[in-house]
N, C-alpha and C positions, 0 to 999 in steps of 0.2 A: 265269492260274497264280498261286497264292498265294506270296508271298515267304517263304522260310524265315527264321525269326527265331531267334537263339540266346538263349533265355531261361533260362539256367541258374539253378537254384534254389539249389544249393549253390555258394558263392563262396569262393574262396581270395583274401584281400586281397593287395594289393600289399605290404603290410607283412609278412604271413606269409610270402609268396613270397620276398621279399628277405631275411628272417631265415633261412629254410631255406638260400638260396643262399649267404649269408655263412657260415653254420655249415659248409656243405659245403666252401667255399673254405678255411676254417680246418682242417677235417678233412684235406684233401688236402695241407696244408702242415705237418702236425704235426711233421715232422723238420727243418723249416727255421727254427723258432723263431717269435717273435711276428710277426704280419702288421700293418702299419699299416692304419688304416681307409681311407686313400686307395688302397692296393694292392687291397684287397678290393673297394671301390667300382669301380675301374677294371676289374678283372678280371671282375667280374659286371655291369658297366654299371648300377649302382645309384647314384642321386643321393647324393653324399657326405654332405650335412647330413642327409638322411633316414636314412641308414645310421648316423650317429653316434647318433641316438635309439634305433635298434633295438639297436645294440651296447650302449648304456647299460642298456637293459632287459634284455638278455641277461646283462649282468654282474651286475645287481641280482638276477636270477633264478637266479644260480649256474651258468649255462651257460658263460660265458666269463670269463677273468680278463684283466686289463689290466696292462701294465707301462709305466712312464713312462721317458723318456730316449731317447738316440740309438738304442738297439737295442730300443726299446719297441714296444708294439702289442698285439695281442689274440691269445689262444690259447684253445682249449677248455679248460675247467676239469676235464674227465675224458675218458677215452678215447672215441673216436668210436663205438665199438661198444656203448657204454653210454648213449648219447644217442639217443632215439627222435625221429622227425620230430614226434610229438605234443608231446614236451617243449618243442621249439623253438617250435611254434605256440602252446602254452599260455602261455608266457612272455611273448609279445608280443601276444596276442589274447585270452587268457582261455579259457573253455570252448570245446571243439571244436564242440559242437553246442548251439545255443539256439534257442528259439522267442520271437520278440518280446523277446530279451534275457534270457529266463528259462530255466533248465536244466529239461529235460523232467520230472524227478521232482517239481518244484515246481508243475507246471501241474495244472489240473483242468478237466474238460469234462463237459457234462450232454447228455442226450438223444442224438440220433443222432451227435453229435460225440465221445461218450464213448470210442469205441475209437481215437481219434486218439492218445491218450497212449501206449498200447503201440506204435503205429506210430513215434511220435517216438523212444521208448526204443530200439526195435529199429534205427532209423537211427543213433542215437548209438552203439550197441553195435558195428555194423559199421564205422563211421568209426573208432572207437577201435581195433578189431581190427586195422585196416590200418595206421593211423598209429602206433600203439604197437609194432606188430610189425616196423617198418622202422627200422633205426638209420641214422645218418649214414654210418657205415661201409659199410653195405649199398649206399646210394646212390652214394657216392664210388667205391666199387669196381665199379659197374655190375652188381652181383649182387643183384637183389632177391630176397626170400624166395619160394620156389616158389608158395605160395598167392596172392601178389600178382602175380607175373609171369603166372600162369595166367589171371587176370582180364583181362589185356591181350591174350590170345591170341584172344578172341572179337571177330571184326570189328565186331560191333555196339557194342562198347566204345569204338570209335574214331569211330563215326558220329555225326552231329548229328541227333537225332531231330526 
């Protein structure tokens, strides 16, 4: 019997996963004031030094603001319902979908591979539709948009092909 291998083509990096989780921690604490990086790291089991770099990227990208001092820490720069999961991933990783590091519209193919370009563009459109359509507030509340939650109702979505 052949062993099943999990060869996922689309990967969410640890950096993107940690950034989204940190942003969700901040979204959940919006009424508590700024959170220290250590508190976020502990709550989400993220390596502290790695998280510091992510939070700096998120600050430079305008997603979080930082405050120094005894009561300092990080907070979201805008309401959680106006920050999409795509916003967070783009700030720490760049484009949502690329092929060999190139955005699909900048690619060109010839011969039998020519129709790959519309396939990659369609993939990017679907990833965008999902990640841009889900806010931090949606995930933090456990209420994903109907179109997204409907995708998870198919048992095949949970299976490892």
